Residue frames relative to the residue before (quaternion, step in Angstrom):
aa qw qx qy qz dx dy dz
X 1.0000 0.0000 0.0000 0.0000 0.00 0.00 0.00
X 0.6377 0.5255 -0.3265 0.4589 3.56 1.03 -0.81
X 0.6269 0.5375 -0.3297 0.4576 3.59 1.07 -0.78
X 0.6440 0.5186 -0.3204 0.4623 3.59 0.95 -0.84
X 0.6490 0.5087 -0.3180 0.4678 3.59 0.95 -0.84
X 0.6442 0.5139 -0.3216 0.4663 3.59 0.98 -0.79
X 0.6462 0.5156 -0.3178 0.4643 3.61 0.98 -0.87
X 0.6607 0.5076 -0.3097 0.4582 3.58 0.95 -0.85
X 0.6405 0.5147 -0.3260 0.4675 3.60 1.02 -0.76
X 0.6533 0.4999 -0.3112 0.4759 3.58 0.92 -0.89
X 0.6395 0.5336 -0.3130 0.4564 3.56 1.00 -0.86
X 0.6599 0.5068 -0.3071 0.4620 3.58 0.91 -0.88
X 0.6480 0.5086 -0.3158 0.4708 3.59 0.98 -0.81
X 0.6610 0.5072 -0.3134 0.4556 3.59 0.90 -0.89
X 0.6841 0.4733 -0.2901 0.4731 3.56 0.91 -0.86
X 0.6028 0.5459 -0.3537 0.4621 3.56 1.08 -0.61
X 0.6545 0.5081 -0.3048 0.4695 3.56 1.05 -0.76
X 0.6124 0.5537 -0.3503 0.4424 3.59 1.11 -0.61
X 0.2934 -0.8375 0.4246 0.1793 3.54 1.14 -0.63
X 0.7731 0.4175 -0.2500 0.4069 3.58 0.38 -1.16
X 0.2377 -0.7431 0.6112 0.1334 3.51 -1.09 0.86
X 0.4847 -0.6255 0.5149 0.3298 3.52 -1.32 0.01
X 0.3854 -0.7693 0.4609 0.2174 3.58 -0.44 1.20
X 0.8405 0.1004 -0.0585 0.5293 3.60 0.34 -1.14
X 0.6115 0.5685 -0.3551 0.4204 3.61 1.22 0.13
X 0.4453 0.7014 -0.4606 0.3125 3.55 1.19 0.12
X 0.4478 -0.6369 0.5502 0.3019 3.51 -1.15 0.66
X 0.2922 -0.7976 0.5027 0.1606 3.57 -0.54 1.14
X 0.7850 0.1589 -0.1099 0.5886 3.59 1.04 -0.60
X 0.6627 -0.4511 0.3233 0.5028 3.58 0.06 -1.26
X 0.2949 -0.7041 0.6164 0.1931 3.51 -1.36 0.35
X 0.1202 -0.7804 0.6103 0.0640 3.56 -0.96 0.89
X 0.0677 0.7882 -0.6070 0.0757 3.54 -1.08 0.79
X 0.2436 -0.7370 0.6093 0.1621 3.51 -1.32 0.30
X 0.0831 -0.7864 0.6120 0.0140 3.55 -0.96 0.91
X 0.3795 -0.7805 0.4657 0.1733 3.56 -0.90 1.00
X 0.7619 0.2464 -0.1905 0.5679 3.59 1.22 0.05
X 0.6371 -0.5165 0.3848 0.4235 3.61 -1.19 0.35
X 0.0422 -0.7956 0.6043 0.0084 3.57 -1.20 0.55
X 0.4284 -0.6702 0.5461 0.2628 3.52 -1.30 0.47
X 0.0529 0.7578 -0.6474 0.0618 3.54 -0.96 0.98
X 0.8013 0.0301 -0.0623 0.5943 3.57 -0.60 1.09
X 0.7471 -0.3442 0.2859 0.4916 3.56 -0.83 -1.00
X 0.6467 0.5167 -0.3167 0.4632 3.61 1.19 0.41
X 0.3038 -0.6864 0.6210 0.2256 3.53 -1.27 0.51
X 0.1781 -0.8031 0.5663 0.0514 3.53 -0.65 1.19
X 0.4560 -0.6844 0.4870 0.2939 3.61 -1.00 0.75
X 0.6533 -0.4723 0.4042 0.4321 3.55 -1.30 0.27
X 0.4158 0.7107 -0.5041 0.2608 3.59 -1.11 0.62
X 0.6240 -0.5109 0.4348 0.4006 3.52 -1.36 -0.31
X 0.0613 -0.8225 0.5647 -0.0305 3.56 -0.91 0.98
X 0.1991 -0.7346 0.6352 0.1313 3.50 -1.38 0.36
X 0.1594 -0.7623 0.6215 0.0849 3.55 -1.08 0.83
X 0.0460 0.7733 -0.6303 0.0509 3.56 -0.91 0.98
X 0.4976 -0.6381 0.4775 0.3423 3.61 -1.09 0.56
X 0.4599 -0.6232 0.5495 0.3132 3.54 -1.18 0.63
X 0.5008 -0.7079 0.4038 0.2915 3.60 -0.64 1.06
X 0.6557 0.5205 -0.3226 0.4416 3.61 1.02 -0.68
X 0.7862 0.0429 0.0164 0.6162 3.59 1.08 -0.74
X 0.3175 -0.7959 0.4811 0.1854 3.63 -0.17 1.23
X 0.6474 0.5166 -0.3419 0.4440 3.62 1.13 -0.41
X 0.6030 0.4427 -0.3733 0.5487 3.58 1.29 0.15
X 0.1513 -0.8161 0.5561 0.0432 3.55 -0.63 1.16
X 0.2984 -0.7228 0.5975 0.1777 3.53 -1.08 0.82
X 0.0896 -0.7826 0.6160 0.0062 3.54 -0.73 1.14
X 0.1057 0.8058 -0.5729 0.1066 3.59 -0.63 1.09
X 0.4779 -0.6672 0.4859 0.3004 3.54 -1.13 0.64
X 0.6889 -0.5114 0.3316 0.3923 3.55 -1.27 0.43
X 0.6845 0.4864 -0.2826 0.4637 3.59 1.06 -0.71
X 0.4384 -0.7074 0.4516 0.3216 3.59 1.20 -0.36
X 0.5179 0.6637 -0.4031 0.3588 3.59 1.22 0.32
X 0.7628 0.2318 -0.1444 0.5861 3.60 1.24 -0.39
X 0.1130 0.7887 -0.5915 0.1241 3.56 -0.87 0.99
X 0.0534 0.7762 -0.6262 0.0503 3.55 -1.12 0.77
X 0.3246 -0.6904 0.6040 0.2308 3.56 -1.24 0.54
X 0.1523 -0.8013 0.5773 0.0372 3.54 -0.88 1.02
X 0.3238 -0.7414 0.5600 0.1784 3.57 -0.79 1.07
X 0.0309 -0.8035 0.5943 -0.0135 3.56 -0.94 0.92
X 0.1890 -0.7143 0.6477 0.1861 3.49 -1.40 0.06
X 0.6284 -0.5616 0.3712 0.3897 3.59 -1.16 0.45
X 0.1145 -0.7347 0.6597 0.1092 3.53 -1.23 0.58
X 0.1227 -0.7962 0.5900 0.0532 3.56 -1.15 0.53
X 0.0686 -0.7733 0.6289 0.0425 3.56 -1.08 0.79
X 0.6138 -0.5732 0.4010 0.3660 3.57 -1.22 0.41
X 0.7693 0.2707 -0.1337 0.5630 3.58 1.07 -0.75
X 0.5508 -0.5949 0.4555 0.3677 3.61 -1.10 0.58
X 0.5701 -0.5923 0.4449 0.3555 3.59 -1.11 0.66
X 0.4260 -0.7196 0.4953 0.2352 3.57 -0.96 0.89
X 0.7914 0.0456 -0.0244 0.6091 3.56 1.23 -0.41
X 0.4897 -0.6000 0.5251 0.3527 3.54 -1.31 0.21
X 0.1948 0.7895 -0.5582 0.1648 3.56 -0.72 1.05
X 0.3328 -0.6808 0.6112 0.2286 3.49 -1.38 0.33
X 0.1912 -0.7709 0.6000 0.0957 3.54 -0.98 0.89
X 0.1408 -0.7901 0.5955 0.0353 3.55 -0.87 1.06
X 0.3147 -0.6561 0.6384 0.2509 3.54 -1.27 0.50
X 0.1675 -0.7833 0.5924 0.0857 3.56 -0.88 0.95
X 0.0763 -0.7739 0.6286 -0.0147 3.54 -0.64 1.25
X 0.7891 -0.0781 0.0198 0.6090 3.60 -0.23 1.20
X 0.7558 -0.3114 0.2422 0.5227 3.59 -0.51 -1.16
X 0.5590 0.5971 -0.3840 0.4283 3.60 1.28 0.31
X 0.2204 -0.7609 0.6008 0.1073 3.58 -0.87 1.06
X 0.0702 -0.7788 0.6230 0.0181 3.57 -0.99 0.91
X 0.4166 -0.7065 0.5142 0.2507 3.60 -0.72 1.08
X 0.0636 -0.8351 0.5464 -0.0037 3.60 -0.71 1.10
X 0.8352 0.0334 0.0461 0.5470 3.59 0.90 -0.81
X 0.1284 -0.7513 0.6422 0.0814 3.53 -1.21 0.67
X 0.0902 -0.7826 0.6158 0.0167 3.54 -0.82 1.07
X 0.2019 -0.7762 0.5898 0.0946 3.57 -1.02 0.86
X 0.5534 -0.6526 0.4142 0.3105 3.56 -0.77 1.10
X 0.8314 0.2174 -0.1814 0.4781 3.56 -0.97 0.96
X 0.6871 0.4605 -0.2819 0.4862 3.61 1.25 -0.06
X 0.4181 -0.7012 0.5242 0.2425 3.56 -1.08 0.75
X 0.7095 0.4020 -0.2427 0.5254 3.56 1.17 -0.58
X 0.0100 -0.7846 0.6197 -0.0147 3.51 -1.16 0.71
X 0.5484 -0.5964 0.4770 0.3407 3.55 -1.22 -0.56
X 0.1155 -0.7336 0.6642 0.0849 3.56 -1.14 0.77
X 0.3813 -0.7146 0.5270 0.2575 3.58 -0.84 0.88
X 0.4747 -0.6507 0.5126 0.2976 3.55 -1.17 0.61
X 0.5487 -0.6159 0.4396 0.3554 3.61 -1.00 0.73
X 0.1820 -0.7764 0.5966 0.0907 3.55 -1.05 0.82
X 0.6732 -0.4690 0.3734 0.4329 3.56 -1.28 0.18
X 0.6231 0.5456 -0.3389 0.4464 3.59 1.01 -0.82
X 0.6752 0.4834 -0.3000 0.4694 3.58 0.90 -0.90
X 0.6344 0.5298 -0.3388 0.4496 3.59 0.92 -0.83
X 0.6467 0.5260 -0.3131 0.4551 3.58 1.04 -0.77
X 0.7176 0.4250 -0.2673 0.4827 3.63 0.81 -0.93
X 0.5820 0.5956 -0.3717 0.4103 3.62 1.15 -0.48
X 0.5289 0.6471 -0.4003 0.3759 3.58 1.22 -0.32
X 0.6000 0.5785 -0.3629 0.4166 3.61 1.20 -0.40
X 0.7191 -0.4022 0.2521 0.5075 3.61 1.19 -0.29
X 0.7311 -0.4041 0.3136 0.4514 3.51 -1.34 -0.19
X 0.4286 -0.7161 0.4858 0.2598 3.58 -1.01 0.77
X 0.3083 -0.6482 0.6394 0.2756 3.49 -1.40 0.17
X 0.4311 -0.7026 0.5054 0.2550 3.56 -1.19 0.50
X 0.0250 -0.7799 0.6252 -0.0146 3.54 -1.04 0.87
X 0.1768 -0.8064 0.5597 0.0719 3.59 -0.86 0.98
X 0.1448 -0.7439 0.6461 0.0898 3.52 -1.27 0.61
X 0.4034 -0.7141 0.5190 0.2408 3.58 -0.78 1.01
X 0.0855 -0.7852 0.6131 0.0160 3.54 -1.13 0.72
X 0.2520 -0.7408 0.5941 0.1863 3.56 -1.31 0.14
X 0.3737 -0.6955 0.5565 0.2588 3.56 -1.19 0.48
X 0.2614 -0.7542 0.5856 0.1410 3.55 -1.16 0.69
């Protein structure tokens, strides 16, 4: 538990140093989605299930990801992403390395800005197996 608190403090300091927020790409309420297999988000492996993503009030670029039951939760560091066209749907994009899914991007319907997750040690380790394929999961905003 002490290690998790230390990681969160370091993460908050790093994101504070980055400074920039996402103007029109911020999640205003929450995003809900369901995933059928385990996945890596931040420094945690989350089991398959239903999840909700909400911004951390102190730093909107840090997202809180929690399952519907409230038994699994992780904070995920992100940076802004930008596309030329608004997203056609709300979705989460995962990199798939072998059989491991890693959360990489969140797009919000109608917005040009979104979120890219910051690389973690877990992702760097699974990336050694080769180039990832991309897999998307549809989501909805609440």
